[in-house]
C-alpha positions as a Markdown table, in Angstrom:
| # | Residue | x | y | z |
|---|---|---|---|---|
| 1 | Met | 87.7 | 90.1 | 106.1 |
| 2 | Leu | 87.4 | 90.3 | 102.4 |
| 3 | Arg | 90.1 | 89.3 | 99.8 |
| 4 | Leu | 90.3 | 91.7 | 96.9 |
| 5 | Thr | 92.3 | 90.6 | 93.9 |
| 6 | Asp | 93.4 | 92.2 | 90.7 |
| 7 | Ile | 93.8 | 95.8 | 92.0 |
| 8 | Lys | 95.9 | 97.5 | 89.3 |
| 9 | Leu | 97.8 | 100.7 | 90.0 |
| 10 | Pro | 100.7 | 102.4 | 88.2 |
| 11 | Leu | 104.2 | 101.6 | 89.3 |
| 12 | Asp | 104.8 | 105.0 | 90.9 |
| 13 | His | 101.4 | 105.4 | 92.7 |
| 14 | Ala | 101.1 | 107.2 | 96.0 |
| 15 | Glu | 100.3 | 105.3 | 99.2 |
| 16 | Glu | 96.8 | 106.8 | 99.4 |
| 17 | Ala | 96.0 | 105.6 | 95.9 |
| 18 | Leu | 95.7 | 102.0 | 97.3 |
| 19 | Ala | 93.1 | 103.0 | 99.8 |
| 20 | Ala | 91.2 | 105.0 | 97.1 |
| 21 | Ala | 91.3 | 101.9 | 94.8 |
| 22 | Ile | 89.8 | 99.8 | 97.6 |
| 23 | Arg | 87.0 | 102.3 | 98.1 |
| 24 | Ala | 86.4 | 102.5 | 94.4 |
| 25 | Arg | 86.2 | 98.7 | 93.9 |
| 26 | Leu | 83.8 | 98.2 | 96.8 |
| 27 | His | 81.8 | 101.4 | 96.1 |
| 28 | Val | 82.0 | 102.5 | 99.8 |
| 29 | Gly | 83.1 | 105.5 | 101.8 |
| 30 | Ala | 86.2 | 106.0 | 103.8 |
| 31 | Gln | 84.5 | 105.2 | 107.1 |
| 32 | Ala | 83.5 | 101.7 | 105.8 |
| 33 | Val | 87.1 | 100.5 | 105.3 |
| 34 | Arg | 88.7 | 99.9 | 108.7 |
| 35 | Ser | 92.1 | 98.5 | 107.6 |
| 36 | Tyr | 93.8 | 96.6 | 104.9 |
| 37 | Thr | 96.9 | 94.5 | 104.4 |
| 38 | Val | 98.8 | 93.6 | 101.3 |
| 39 | Phe | 98.7 | 89.9 | 100.8 |
| 40 | Arg | 100.6 | 89.8 | 97.5 |
| 41 | Arg | 102.0 | 92.4 | 95.1 |
| 42 | Gly | 103.0 | 91.5 | 91.5 |
| 43 | His | 104.3 | 93.4 | 88.5 |
| 44 | Asp | 102.6 | 93.5 | 85.1 |
| 45 | Ala | 105.4 | 94.4 | 82.6 |
| 46 | Arg | 103.7 | 93.3 | 79.4 |
| 47 | Lys | 103.5 | 96.9 | 78.2 |
| 48 | Arg | 107.0 | 98.4 | 78.4 |
| 49 | Gly | 105.7 | 102.0 | 78.8 |
| 50 | Ala | 103.0 | 101.3 | 81.3 |
| 51 | Ile | 104.3 | 98.9 | 84.0 |
| 52 | Gln | 101.6 | 98.2 | 86.7 |
| 53 | Leu | 101.5 | 96.8 | 90.1 |
| 54 | Ile | 98.8 | 94.2 | 90.7 |
| 55 | Tyr | 97.7 | 93.8 | 94.3 |
| 56 | Thr | 95.9 | 91.1 | 96.3 |
| 57 | Leu | 94.6 | 92.7 | 99.5 |
| 58 | Asp | 92.9 | 91.6 | 102.7 |
| 59 | Val | 90.4 | 94.3 | 103.7 |
| 60 | Asp | 88.5 | 94.7 | 107.0 |
| 61 | Val | 85.2 | 96.4 | 106.3 |
| 62 | Ala | 82.3 | 97.5 | 108.4 |
| 63 | Asp | 79.5 | 95.5 | 106.9 |
| 64 | Glu | 81.2 | 92.4 | 105.3 |
| 65 | Ala | 78.0 | 90.3 | 104.8 |
| 66 | Lys | 76.3 | 93.1 | 102.9 |
| 67 | Leu | 79.3 | 93.6 | 100.6 |
| 68 | Leu | 79.6 | 89.9 | 100.0 |
| 69 | Gln | 76.0 | 89.7 | 99.0 |
| 70 | Arg | 76.4 | 92.7 | 96.7 |
| 71 | Phe | 79.5 | 91.2 | 95.0 |
| 72 | Ala | 78.3 | 87.6 | 94.9 |
| 73 | Asp | 79.0 | 87.4 | 91.1 |
| 74 | Asp | 82.4 | 89.2 | 91.2 |
| 75 | Pro | 85.3 | 86.7 | 91.3 |
| 76 | His | 87.7 | 89.4 | 92.6 |
| 77 | Val | 85.8 | 90.0 | 95.9 |
| 78 | Arg | 85.7 | 87.0 | 98.2 |
| 79 | Pro | 86.0 | 86.2 | 101.8 |
| 80 | Thr | 89.6 | 85.8 | 103.0 |
| 81 | Pro | 90.4 | 82.1 | 103.2 |
| 82 | Asp | 91.4 | 80.6 | 106.5 |
| 83 | Thr | 95.2 | 80.2 | 106.4 |
| 84 | Asn | 95.8 | 79.1 | 110.0 |
| 85 | Tyr | 98.0 | 76.1 | 110.4 |
| 86 | Arg | 96.4 | 73.0 | 111.8 |
| 87 | Phe | 98.3 | 70.0 | 113.1 |
| 88 | Val | 97.8 | 66.8 | 111.1 |
């Protein structure tokens, strides 16, 4: 899975706008994105007239290795970190 950060959308965006933003960030078609989950959602209210939602997403894609290689220099596209609990 990939972790996408800093996906900005307007406060009143439609549900399908999130999937479109994922495809636009990764430059892939609809068939390449299998699923996604919202890891974190925050608000950017610095501009009173244009409040935005900022998303951090975990995205399951068809060819993860190829996309990681293509976005090697992009700090907003990384592999999802392992968050499983391990006993001490």
